[in-house]
mmCIF file of the N, C-alpha and C atoms, coordinates in Angstrom:
data_MODEL
# 
_entry.id   MODEL 
# 
loop_
_atom_site.group_PDB 
_atom_site.id 
_atom_site.type_symbol 
_atom_site.label_atom_id 
_atom_site.label_alt_id 
_atom_site.label_comp_id 
_atom_site.label_asym_id 
_atom_site.label_entity_id 
_atom_site.label_seq_id 
_atom_site.pdbx_PDB_ins_code 
_atom_site.Cartn_x 
_atom_site.Cartn_y 
_atom_site.Cartn_z 
_atom_site.occupancy 
_atom_site.B_iso_or_equiv 
_atom_site.pdbx_formal_charge 
_atom_site.auth_seq_id 
_atom_site.auth_comp_id 
_atom_site.auth_asym_id 
_atom_site.auth_atom_id 
_atom_site.pdbx_PDB_model_num 
ATOM 1   N N  . UNK A 1 1  ? -24.516 3.573   28.399  1.00 0.00 ? 1  UNK A N  1 
ATOM 2   C CA . UNK A 1 1  ? -23.351 3.954   27.610  1.00 0.00 ? 1  UNK A CA 1 
ATOM 3   C C  . UNK A 1 1  ? -22.236 2.917   27.769  1.00 0.00 ? 1  UNK A C  1 
ATOM 4   N N  . UNK A 1 2  ? -21.963 2.519   28.996  1.00 0.00 ? 2  UNK A N  1 
ATOM 5   C CA . UNK A 1 2  ? -20.911 1.525   29.245  1.00 0.00 ? 2  UNK A CA 1 
ATOM 6   C C  . UNK A 1 2  ? -21.301 0.182   28.625  1.00 0.00 ? 2  UNK A C  1 
ATOM 7   N N  . UNK A 1 3  ? -22.588 -0.162  28.715  1.00 0.00 ? 3  UNK A N  1 
ATOM 8   C CA . UNK A 1 3  ? -23.045 -1.429  28.139  1.00 0.00 ? 3  UNK A CA 1 
ATOM 9   C C  . UNK A 1 3  ? -22.866 -1.431  26.620  1.00 0.00 ? 3  UNK A C  1 
ATOM 10  N N  . UNK A 1 4  ? -23.165 -0.299  25.984  1.00 0.00 ? 4  UNK A N  1 
ATOM 11  C CA . UNK A 1 4  ? -23.018 -0.199  24.530  1.00 0.00 ? 4  UNK A CA 1 
ATOM 12  C C  . UNK A 1 4  ? -21.554 -0.298  24.125  1.00 0.00 ? 4  UNK A C  1 
ATOM 13  N N  . UNK A 1 5  ? -20.693 0.345   24.890  1.00 0.00 ? 5  UNK A N  1 
ATOM 14  C CA . UNK A 1 5  ? -19.259 0.298   24.600  1.00 0.00 ? 5  UNK A CA 1 
ATOM 15  C C  . UNK A 1 5  ? -18.719 -1.117  24.780  1.00 0.00 ? 5  UNK A C  1 
ATOM 16  N N  . UNK A 1 6  ? -19.147 -1.777  25.842  1.00 0.00 ? 6  UNK A N  1 
ATOM 17  C CA . UNK A 1 6  ? -18.726 -3.157  26.086  1.00 0.00 ? 6  UNK A CA 1 
ATOM 18  C C  . UNK A 1 6  ? -19.222 -4.066  24.964  1.00 0.00 ? 6  UNK A C  1 
ATOM 19  N N  . UNK A 1 7  ? -20.460 -3.885  24.552  1.00 0.00 ? 7  UNK A N  1 
ATOM 20  C CA . UNK A 1 7  ? -21.018 -4.695  23.461  1.00 0.00 ? 7  UNK A CA 1 
ATOM 21  C C  . UNK A 1 7  ? -20.256 -4.444  22.167  1.00 0.00 ? 7  UNK A C  1 
ATOM 22  N N  . UNK A 1 8  ? -19.909 -3.195  21.920  1.00 0.00 ? 8  UNK A N  1 
ATOM 23  C CA . UNK A 1 8  ? -19.153 -2.861  20.710  1.00 0.00 ? 8  UNK A CA 1 
ATOM 24  C C  . UNK A 1 8  ? -17.811 -3.600  20.685  1.00 0.00 ? 8  UNK A C  1 
ATOM 25  N N  . UNK A 1 9  ? -17.078 -3.551  21.803  1.00 0.00 ? 9  UNK A N  1 
ATOM 26  C CA . UNK A 1 9  ? -15.777 -4.219  21.844  1.00 0.00 ? 9  UNK A CA 1 
ATOM 27  C C  . UNK A 1 9  ? -15.922 -5.734  21.775  1.00 0.00 ? 9  UNK A C  1 
ATOM 28  N N  . UNK A 1 10 ? -16.944 -6.278  22.385  1.00 0.00 ? 10 UNK A N  1 
ATOM 29  C CA . UNK A 1 10 ? -17.178 -7.717  22.338  1.00 0.00 ? 10 UNK A CA 1 
ATOM 30  C C  . UNK A 1 10 ? -17.474 -8.148  20.900  1.00 0.00 ? 10 UNK A C  1 
ATOM 31  N N  . UNK A 1 11 ? -18.325 -7.395  20.217  1.00 0.00 ? 11 UNK A N  1 
ATOM 32  C CA . UNK A 1 11 ? -18.661 -7.715  18.827  1.00 0.00 ? 11 UNK A CA 1 
ATOM 33  C C  . UNK A 1 11 ? -17.470 -7.506  17.896  1.00 0.00 ? 11 UNK A C  1 
ATOM 34  N N  . UNK A 1 12 ? -16.688 -6.481  18.151  1.00 0.00 ? 12 UNK A N  1 
ATOM 35  C CA . UNK A 1 12 ? -15.487 -6.237  17.339  1.00 0.00 ? 12 UNK A CA 1 
ATOM 36  C C  . UNK A 1 12 ? -14.506 -7.385  17.489  1.00 0.00 ? 12 UNK A C  1 
ATOM 37  N N  . UNK A 1 13 ? -14.317 -7.857  18.713  1.00 0.00 ? 13 UNK A N  1 
ATOM 38  C CA . UNK A 1 13 ? -13.412 -8.980  18.964  1.00 0.00 ? 13 UNK A CA 1 
ATOM 39  C C  . UNK A 1 13 ? -13.923 -10.234 18.251  1.00 0.00 ? 13 UNK A C  1 
ATOM 40  N N  . UNK A 1 14 ? -15.230 -10.460 18.294  1.00 0.00 ? 14 UNK A N  1 
ATOM 41  C CA . UNK A 1 14 ? -15.811 -11.626 17.625  1.00 0.00 ? 14 UNK A CA 1 
ATOM 42  C C  . UNK A 1 14 ? -15.589 -11.543 16.115  1.00 0.00 ? 14 UNK A C  1 
ATOM 43  N N  . UNK A 1 15 ? -15.728 -10.364 15.540  1.00 0.00 ? 15 UNK A N  1 
ATOM 44  C CA . UNK A 1 15 ? -15.499 -10.200 14.099  1.00 0.00 ? 15 UNK A CA 1 
ATOM 45  C C  . UNK A 1 15 ? -14.033 -10.418 13.741  1.00 0.00 ? 15 UNK A C  1 
ATOM 46  N N  . UNK A 1 16 ? -13.136 -9.950  14.592  1.00 0.00 ? 16 UNK A N  1 
ATOM 47  C CA . UNK A 1 16 ? -11.705 -10.145 14.328  1.00 0.00 ? 16 UNK A CA 1 
ATOM 48  C C  . UNK A 1 16 ? -11.322 -11.620 14.370  1.00 0.00 ? 16 UNK A C  1 
ATOM 49  N N  . UNK A 1 17 ? -12.048 -12.410 15.128  1.00 0.00 ? 17 UNK A N  1 
ATOM 50  C CA . UNK A 1 17 ? -11.777 -13.845 15.173  1.00 0.00 ? 17 UNK A CA 1 
ATOM 51  C C  . UNK A 1 17 ? -12.142 -14.524 13.856  1.00 0.00 ? 17 UNK A C  1 
ATOM 52  N N  . UNK A 1 18 ? -13.035 -13.916 13.087  1.00 0.00 ? 18 UNK A N  1 
ATOM 53  C CA . UNK A 1 18 ? -13.469 -14.478 11.808  1.00 0.00 ? 18 UNK A CA 1 
ATOM 54  C C  . UNK A 1 18 ? -12.522 -14.131 10.659  1.00 0.00 ? 18 UNK A C  1 
ATOM 55  N N  . UNK A 1 19 ? -11.636 -13.183 10.876  1.00 0.00 ? 19 UNK A N  1 
ATOM 56  C CA . UNK A 1 19 ? -10.742 -12.717 9.813   1.00 0.00 ? 19 UNK A CA 1 
ATOM 57  C C  . UNK A 1 19 ? -9.725  -13.801 9.475   1.00 0.00 ? 19 UNK A C  1 
ATOM 58  N N  . UNK A 1 20 ? -9.495  -13.995 8.189   1.00 0.00 ? 20 UNK A N  1 
ATOM 59  C CA . UNK A 1 20 ? -8.453  -14.910 7.736   1.00 0.00 ? 20 UNK A CA 1 
ATOM 60  C C  . UNK A 1 20 ? -7.196  -14.082 7.493   1.00 0.00 ? 20 UNK A C  1 
ATOM 61  N N  . UNK A 1 21 ? -6.229  -14.226 8.384   1.00 0.00 ? 21 UNK A N  1 
ATOM 62  C CA . UNK A 1 21 ? -5.005  -13.442 8.295   1.00 0.00 ? 21 UNK A CA 1 
ATOM 63  C C  . UNK A 1 21 ? -4.031  -14.114 7.344   1.00 0.00 ? 21 UNK A C  1 
ATOM 64  N N  . UNK A 1 22 ? -3.264  -13.312 6.625   1.00 0.00 ? 22 UNK A N  1 
ATOM 65  C CA . UNK A 1 22 ? -2.255  -13.847 5.713   1.00 0.00 ? 22 UNK A CA 1 
ATOM 66  C C  . UNK A 1 22 ? -1.105  -14.452 6.499   1.00 0.00 ? 22 UNK A C  1 
ATOM 67  N N  . UNK A 1 23 ? -0.456  -15.432 5.886   1.00 0.00 ? 23 UNK A N  1 
ATOM 68  C CA . UNK A 1 23 ? 0.725   -16.012 6.521   1.00 0.00 ? 23 UNK A CA 1 
ATOM 69  C C  . UNK A 1 23 ? 1.909   -15.062 6.331   1.00 0.00 ? 23 UNK A C  1 
ATOM 70  N N  . UNK A 1 24 ? 2.951   -15.292 7.103   1.00 0.00 ? 24 UNK A N  1 
ATOM 71  C CA . UNK A 1 24 ? 4.151   -14.454 6.993   1.00 0.00 ? 24 UNK A CA 1 
ATOM 72  C C  . UNK A 1 24 ? 4.728   -14.530 5.580   1.00 0.00 ? 24 UNK A C  1 
ATOM 73  N N  . UNK A 1 25 ? 4.709   -15.731 4.989   1.00 0.00 ? 25 UNK A N  1 
ATOM 74  C CA . UNK A 1 25 ? 5.246   -15.918 3.640   1.00 0.00 ? 25 UNK A CA 1 
ATOM 75  C C  . UNK A 1 25 ? 4.445   -15.102 2.622   1.00 0.00 ? 25 UNK A C  1 
ATOM 76  N N  . UNK A 1 26 ? 3.125   -15.099 2.751   1.00 0.00 ? 26 UNK A N  1 
ATOM 77  C CA . UNK A 1 26 ? 2.280   -14.330 1.837   1.00 0.00 ? 26 UNK A CA 1 
ATOM 78  C C  . UNK A 1 26 ? 2.514   -12.831 1.990   1.00 0.00 ? 26 UNK A C  1 
ATOM 79  N N  . UNK A 1 27 ? 2.667   -12.380 3.222   1.00 0.00 ? 27 UNK A N  1 
ATOM 80  C CA . UNK A 1 27 ? 2.915   -10.955 3.467   1.00 0.00 ? 27 UNK A CA 1 
ATOM 81  C C  . UNK A 1 27 ? 4.258   -10.546 2.878   1.00 0.00 ? 27 UNK A C  1 
ATOM 82  N N  . UNK A 1 28 ? 5.282   -11.362 3.083   1.00 0.00 ? 28 UNK A N  1 
ATOM 83  C CA . UNK A 1 28 ? 6.608   -11.037 2.556   1.00 0.00 ? 28 UNK A CA 1 
ATOM 84  C C  . UNK A 1 28 ? 6.592   -11.024 1.028   1.00 0.00 ? 28 UNK A C  1 
ATOM 85  N N  . UNK A 1 29 ? 5.889   -11.970 0.411   1.00 0.00 ? 29 UNK A N  1 
ATOM 86  C CA . UNK A 1 29 ? 5.792   -12.005 -1.048  1.00 0.00 ? 29 UNK A CA 1 
ATOM 87  C C  . UNK A 1 29 ? 5.083   -10.777 -1.595  1.00 0.00 ? 29 UNK A C  1 
ATOM 88  N N  . UNK A 1 30 ? 3.981   -10.404 -0.966  1.00 0.00 ? 30 UNK A N  1 
ATOM 89  C CA . UNK A 1 30 ? 3.239   -9.217  -1.404  1.00 0.00 ? 30 UNK A CA 1 
ATOM 90  C C  . UNK A 1 30 ? 4.068   -7.956  -1.222  1.00 0.00 ? 30 UNK A C  1 
ATOM 91  N N  . UNK A 1 31 ? 4.790   -7.881  -0.110  1.00 0.00 ? 31 UNK A N  1 
ATOM 92  C CA . UNK A 1 31 ? 5.638   -6.721  0.153   1.00 0.00 ? 31 UNK A CA 1 
ATOM 93  C C  . UNK A 1 31 ? 6.726   -6.602  -0.906  1.00 0.00 ? 31 UNK A C  1 
ATOM 94  N N  . UNK A 1 32 ? 7.329   -7.718  -1.270  1.00 0.00 ? 32 UNK A N  1 
ATOM 95  C CA . UNK A 1 32 ? 8.374   -7.709  -2.295  1.00 0.00 ? 32 UNK A CA 1 
ATOM 96  C C  . UNK A 1 32 ? 7.813   -7.236  -3.636  1.00 0.00 ? 32 UNK A C  1 
ATOM 97  N N  . UNK A 1 33 ? 6.642   -7.713  -3.997  1.00 0.00 ? 33 UNK A N  1 
ATOM 98  C CA . UNK A 1 33 ? 6.014   -7.291  -5.256  1.00 0.00 ? 33 UNK A CA 1 
ATOM 99  C C  . UNK A 1 33 ? 5.771   -5.787  -5.244  1.00 0.00 ? 33 UNK A C  1 
ATOM 100 N N  . UNK A 1 34 ? 5.271   -5.267  -4.143  1.00 0.00 ? 34 UNK A N  1 
ATOM 101 C CA . UNK A 1 34 ? 4.995   -3.831  -4.041  1.00 0.00 ? 34 UNK A CA 1 
ATOM 102 C C  . UNK A 1 34 ? 6.279   -3.024  -4.147  1.00 0.00 ? 34 UNK A C  1 
ATOM 103 N N  . UNK A 1 35 ? 7.339   -3.454  -3.461  1.00 0.00 ? 35 UNK A N  1 
ATOM 104 C CA . UNK A 1 35 ? 8.613   -2.728  -3.511  1.00 0.00 ? 35 UNK A CA 1 
ATOM 105 C C  . UNK A 1 35 ? 9.163   -2.711  -4.936  1.00 0.00 ? 35 UNK A C  1 
ATOM 106 N N  . UNK A 1 36 ? 9.105   -3.843  -5.629  1.00 0.00 ? 36 UNK A N  1 
ATOM 107 C CA . UNK A 1 36 ? 9.601   -3.911  -7.008  1.00 0.00 ? 36 UNK A CA 1 
ATOM 108 C C  . UNK A 1 36 ? 8.771   -3.003  -7.920  1.00 0.00 ? 36 UNK A C  1 
ATOM 109 N N  . UNK A 1 37 ? 7.456   -3.040  -7.777  1.00 0.00 ? 37 UNK A N  1 
ATOM 110 C CA . UNK A 1 37 ? 6.603   -2.191  -8.614  1.00 0.00 ? 37 UNK A CA 1 
ATOM 111 C C  . UNK A 1 37 ? 6.834   -0.710  -8.342  1.00 0.00 ? 37 UNK A C  1 
ATOM 112 N N  . UNK A 1 38 ? 7.051   -0.348  -7.089  1.00 0.00 ? 38 UNK A N  1 
ATOM 113 C CA . UNK A 1 38 ? 7.355   1.051   -6.766  1.00 0.00 ? 38 UNK A CA 1 
ATOM 114 C C  . UNK A 1 38 ? 8.673   1.460   -7.406  1.00 0.00 ? 38 UNK A C  1 
ATOM 115 N N  . UNK A 1 39 ? 9.668   0.578   -7.386  1.00 0.00 ? 39 UNK A N  1 
ATOM 116 C CA . UNK A 1 39 ? 10.945  0.873   -8.025  1.00 0.00 ? 39 UNK A CA 1 
ATOM 117 C C  . UNK A 1 39 ? 10.793  1.083   -9.524  1.00 0.00 ? 39 UNK A C  1 
ATOM 118 N N  . UNK A 1 40 ? 10.057  0.194   -10.175 1.00 0.00 ? 40 UNK A N  1 
ATOM 119 C CA . UNK A 1 40 ? 9.841   0.313   -11.620 1.00 0.00 ? 40 UNK A CA 1 
ATOM 120 C C  . UNK A 1 40 ? 9.088   1.602   -11.948 1.00 0.00 ? 40 UNK A C  1 
ATOM 121 N N  . UNK A 1 41 ? 8.051   1.895   -11.197 1.00 0.00 ? 41 UNK A N  1 
ATOM 122 C CA . UNK A 1 41 ? 7.274   3.111   -11.428 1.00 0.00 ? 41 UNK A CA 1 
ATOM 123 C C  . UNK A 1 41 ? 8.119   4.358   -11.186 1.00 0.00 ? 41 UNK A C  1 
ATOM 124 N N  . UNK A 1 42 ? 8.984   4.322   -10.181 1.00 0.00 ? 42 UNK A N  1 
ATOM 125 C CA . UNK A 1 42 ? 9.858   5.469   -9.900  1.00 0.00 ? 42 UNK A CA 1 
ATOM 126 C C  . UNK A 1 42 ? 10.805  5.731   -11.062 1.00 0.00 ? 42 UNK A C  1 
ATOM 127 N N  . UNK A 1 43 ? 11.381  4.678   -11.626 1.00 0.00 ? 43 UNK A N  1 
ATOM 128 C CA . UNK A 1 43 ? 12.273  4.833   -12.776 1.00 0.00 ? 43 UNK A CA 1 
ATOM 129 C C  . UNK A 1 43 ? 11.493  5.393   -13.966 1.00 0.00 ? 43 UNK A C  1 
ATOM 130 N N  . UNK A 1 44 ? 10.300  4.887   -14.199 1.00 0.00 ? 44 UNK A N  1 
ATOM 131 C CA . UNK A 1 44 ? 9.462   5.367   -15.298 1.00 0.00 ? 44 UNK A CA 1 
ATOM 132 C C  . UNK A 1 44 ? 9.150   6.852   -15.141 1.00 0.00 ? 44 UNK A C  1 
ATOM 133 N N  . UNK A 1 45 ? 8.742   7.266   -13.948 1.00 0.00 ? 45 UNK A N  1 
ATOM 134 C CA . UNK A 1 45 ? 8.419   8.674   -13.704 1.00 0.00 ? 45 UNK A CA 1 
ATOM 135 C C  . UNK A 1 45 ? 9.667   9.540   -13.858 1.00 0.00 ? 45 UNK A C  1 
ATOM 136 N N  . UNK A 1 46 ? 10.821  9.065   -13.393 1.00 0.00 ? 46 UNK A N  1 
ATOM 137 C CA . UNK A 1 46 ? 12.063  9.824   -13.535 1.00 0.00 ? 46 UNK A CA 1 
ATOM 138 C C  . UNK A 1 46 ? 12.422  10.006  -15.010 1.00 0.00 ? 46 UNK A C  1 
ATOM 139 N N  . UNK A 1 47 ? 12.248  8.964   -15.814 1.00 0.00 ? 47 UNK A N  1 
ATOM 140 C CA . UNK A 1 47 ? 12.545  9.070   -17.244 1.00 0.00 ? 47 UNK A CA 1 
ATOM 141 C C  . UNK A 1 47 ? 11.604  10.053  -17.938 1.00 0.00 ? 47 UNK A C  1 
ATOM 142 N N  . UNK A 1 48 ? 10.338  9.991   -17.610 1.00 0.00 ? 48 UNK A N  1 
ATOM 143 C CA . UNK A 1 48 ? 9.373   10.939  -18.179 1.00 0.00 ? 48 UNK A CA 1 
ATOM 144 C C  . UNK A 1 48 ? 9.734   12.363  -17.766 1.00 0.00 ? 48 UNK A C  1 
ATOM 145 N N  . UNK A 1 49 ? 10.112  12.547  -16.505 1.00 0.00 ? 49 UNK A N  1 
ATOM 146 C CA . UNK A 1 49 ? 10.503  13.866  -16.009 1.00 0.00 ? 49 UNK A CA 1 
ATOM 147 C C  . UNK A 1 49 ? 11.728  14.389  -16.759 1.00 0.00 ? 49 UNK A C  1 
ATOM 148 N N  . UNK A 1 50 ? 12.741  13.535  -16.945 1.00 0.00 ? 50 UNK A N  1 
ATOM 149 C CA . UNK A 1 50 ? 13.938  13.963  -17.674 1.00 0.00 ? 50 UNK A CA 1 
ATOM 150 C C  . UNK A 1 50 ? 13.595  14.325  -19.120 1.00 0.00 ? 50 UNK A C  1 
ATOM 151 N N  . UNK A 1 51 ? 12.693  13.559  -19.734 1.00 0.00 ? 51 UNK A N  1 
ATOM 152 C CA . UNK A 1 51 ? 12.269  13.851  -21.096 1.00 0.00 ? 51 UNK A CA 1 
ATOM 153 C C  . UNK A 1 51 ? 11.646  15.244  -21.185 1.00 0.00 ? 51 UNK A C  1 
ATOM 154 N N  . UNK A 1 52 ? 10.745  15.551  -20.255 1.00 0.00 ? 52 UNK A N  1 
ATOM 155 C CA . UNK A 1 52 ? 10.084  16.854  -20.298 1.00 0.00 ? 52 UNK A CA 1 
ATOM 156 C C  . UNK A 1 52 ? 11.037  17.992  -19.954 1.00 0.00 ? 52 UNK A C  1 
ATOM 157 N N  . UNK A 1 53 ? 12.003  17.758  -19.085 1.00 0.00 ? 53 UNK A N  1 
ATOM 158 C CA . UNK A 1 53 ? 13.010  18.786  -18.789 1.00 0.00 ? 53 UNK A CA 1 
ATOM 159 C C  . UNK A 1 53 ? 13.816  19.084  -20.046 1.00 0.00 ? 53 UNK A C  1 
ATOM 160 N N  . UNK A 1 54 ? 14.248  18.045  -20.751 1.00 0.00 ? 54 UNK A N  1 
ATOM 161 C CA . UNK A 1 54 ? 15.002  18.235  -21.997 1.00 0.00 ? 54 UNK A CA 1 
ATOM 162 C C  . UNK A 1 54 ? 14.131  18.926  -23.053 1.00 0.00 ? 54 UNK A C  1 
ATOM 163 N N  . UNK A 1 55 ? 12.873  18.532  -23.139 1.00 0.00 ? 55 UNK A N  1 
ATOM 164 C CA . UNK A 1 55 ? 11.965  19.130  -24.109 1.00 0.00 ? 55 UNK A CA 1 
ATOM 165 C C  . UNK A 1 55 ? 11.772  20.617  -23.836 1.00 0.00 ? 55 UNK A C  1 
ATOM 166 N N  . UNK A 1 56 ? 11.545  20.973  -22.593 1.00 0.00 ? 56 UNK A N  1 
ATOM 167 C CA . UNK A 1 56 ? 11.351  22.380  -22.241 1.00 0.00 ? 56 UNK A CA 1 
ATOM 168 C C  . UNK A 1 56 ? 12.643  23.158  -22.465 1.00 0.00 ? 56 UNK A C  1 
ATOM 169 N N  . UNK A 1 57 ? 13.789  22.568  -22.134 1.00 0.00 ? 57 UNK A N  1 
ATOM 170 C CA . UNK A 1 57 ? 15.073  23.239  -22.371 1.00 0.00 ? 57 UNK A CA 1 
ATOM 171 C C  . UNK A 1 57 ? 15.286  23.471  -23.863 1.00 0.00 ? 57 UNK A C  1 
ATOM 172 N N  . UNK A 1 58 ? 14.900  22.513  -24.679 1.00 0.00 ? 58 UNK A N  1 
ATOM 173 C CA . UNK A 1 58 ? 15.065  22.641  -26.122 1.00 0.00 ? 58 UNK A CA 1 
ATOM 174 C C  . UNK A 1 58 ? 14.133  23.725  -26.671 1.00 0.00 ? 58 UNK A C  1 
ATOM 175 N N  . UNK A 1 59 ? 12.915  23.806  -26.138 1.00 0.00 ? 59 UNK A N  1 
ATOM 176 C CA . UNK A 1 59 ? 11.952  24.810  -26.596 1.00 0.00 ? 59 UNK A CA 1 
ATOM 177 C C  . UNK A 1 59 ? 12.395  26.209  -26.193 1.00 0.00 ? 59 UNK A C  1 
ATOM 178 N N  . UNK A 1 60 ? 12.888  26.353  -24.991 1.00 0.00 ? 60 UNK A N  1 
ATOM 179 C CA . UNK A 1 60 ? 13.296  27.676  -24.495 1.00 0.00 ? 60 UNK A CA 1 
ATOM 180 C C  . UNK A 1 60 ? 14.665  27.951  -25.028 1.00 0.00 ? 60 UNK A C  1 
# 
């Protein structure tokens, strides 16, 4: 059991060494894009929500 666990961690560490990590600049750029898209989507959803509230108020 201990040998299997040790082998698992050794192999996991070896796989992590193969990973190509993003640079700080790439991470910051991607984060900015995500924040902007979330903002745009939030405004869109809010406008749709206000439209349906007005529509339901007009119907009732």
